[in-house]
C-alpha positions in Angstrom: 0.3 -6.3 30.9 -0.3 -5.8 27.2 2.4 -6.8 24.7 3.7 -4.4 22.2 2.7 -5.4 18.6 5.7 -3.6 17.2 8.0 -5.8 15.2 11.7 -5.3 16.2 14.3 -7.4 14.6 18.0 -7.4 13.8 20.2 -4.3 14.2 18.6 -1.7 16.5 17.2 1.4 14.8 19.5 4.4 14.8 18.4 7.2 17.1 18.7 10.2 14.8 18.3 12.6 17.7 21.6 11.4 19.2 23.5 11.0 15.9 27.0 12.6 15.8 28.6 12.7 12.4 32.2 11.4 12.1 33.1 14.3 9.8 34.5 11.9 7.2 33.6 12.0 3.5 32.2 8.5 3.6 28.9 9.4 5.3 25.8 11.3 4.1 22.8 12.5 6.2 19.4 13.7 5.0 17.1 14.8 7.8 14.6 17.4 8.9 16.7 20.3 10.2 15.3 20.0 13.8 15.6 16.2 14.2 19.3 15.7 14.8 20.4 17.5 17.9 24.1 16.9 17.4 24.5 16.8 13.6 23.8 19.1 10.7 22.3 17.3 7.7 24.1 17.4 4.4 20.7 18.0 2.9 17.4 19.0 4.5 14.6 16.4 4.0 11.6 17.2 1.9 8.1 17.0 3.3 5.9 14.8 1.2 2.1 15.2 0.7 1.4 11.6 1.8 0.8 9.9 5.1 3.7 8.4 7.0 2.3 4.9 6.2 2.2 5.7 2.5 5.7 7.2 2.5 7.0 4.1 4.4 5.5 1.9 1.7 7.1 4.0 -1.0 10.5 3.9 0.7 10.3 0.1 1.0 9.3 -0.2 -2.6 12.3 1.9 -3.7 14.8 0.0 -1.5 13.4 -3.4 -2.5 14.5 -2.7 -6.1 18.1 -1.9 -5.2 20.7 -4.6 -5.9 22.9 -5.9 -3.1 20.8 -4.3 -0.4 19.3 -6.3 2.5 17.1 -5.4 5.5 19.3 -5.7 8.6 16.8 -4.6 11.3 13.7 -2.6 11.9 11.4 -1.1 14.4 8.1 -1.2 12.6 6.2 1.0 15.2 8.8 3.7 14.9 9.0 3.3 11.1 12.7 2.8 11.4 14.7 0.5 9.2 18.4 -0.5 9.0 19.8 -1.8 5.7 23.2 -3.0 4.6 24.5 -2.5 1.1 27.3 -4.8 -0.2 29.7 -3.3 -2.7 29.9 -5.2 -6.0 33.6 -5.9 -6.1 35.0 -6.3 -2.6 31.8 -6.9 -0.7 32.4 -3.9 1.6 29.4 -3.0 3.8 27.6 0.4 3.8 24.9 0.9 6.4 21.8 2.8 5.6 19.4 3.9 8.4 16.0 5.2 7.4 13.2 6.7 9.5 9.9 7.9 8.3 8.3 10.7 10.4 4.8 11.9 10.3 4.2 15.7 9.8 0.6 16.0 10.9 -1.8 13.4 9.5 -1.5 13.9 5.8 2.2 14.6 5.3 5.5 12.9 6.2 9.2 13.4 5.9 12.3 11.1 6.1 15.6 10.8 7.7 18.4 8.8 6.0 21.9 8.2 7.1 24.2 6.3 4.8 27.8 5.5 5.8 30.7 3.2 5.0 31.8 0.6 7.5 35.3 0.4 6.0 37.7 3.1 4.9 37.6 6.8 5.0 36.8 8.0 1.5 34.0 6.5 -0.6 34.2 8.6 -3.8 30.7 10.0 -3.1 29.0 6.6 -3.1 26.9 7.2 0.0 25.8 10.7 -1.2 25.0 9.5 -4.7 23.1 6.5 -3.5 20.9 8.5 -1.2 20.2 11.2 -3.8 19.3 8.5 -6.3 17.0 6.8 -3.8 15.3 10.2 -3.0 14.8 10.8 -6.7 13.1 7.4 -7.1 11.1 8.1 -3.9 9.8 11.3 -5.4 8.6 9.4 -8.4 6.9 6.8 -6.2 5.1 9.4 -4.1 3.9 11.3 -7.2 2.3 8.2 -8.8 
């Protein structure tokens, strides 16, 4: 029996198709409109004119330059990644799930779900983080 060459480590990748939002203000979802069967994204995901591999590399480059963010798990074959962000003052954890999805062979899109592990209200931190990352990602993809 052949072994899978997929690298899977740490926290299991989020299954966006089964995601149900909590309805609290401390979460933010960006995804293709047809991906999440039980959740409506706060923002529909863009389709990028690059391959899924190139988009994955751009995502990893953007995330690698963020402070207090660590890779917490991944499923390389599924292009799914779990990150944890630690707040500067109280070291609270926010979880960020990212999945890169091919759209044909020359385009790709992304799903991102960012949420606080503690508390109810986050003063827009998750939304602002993801929108900033997407803006940086746009710059990476255009280069």
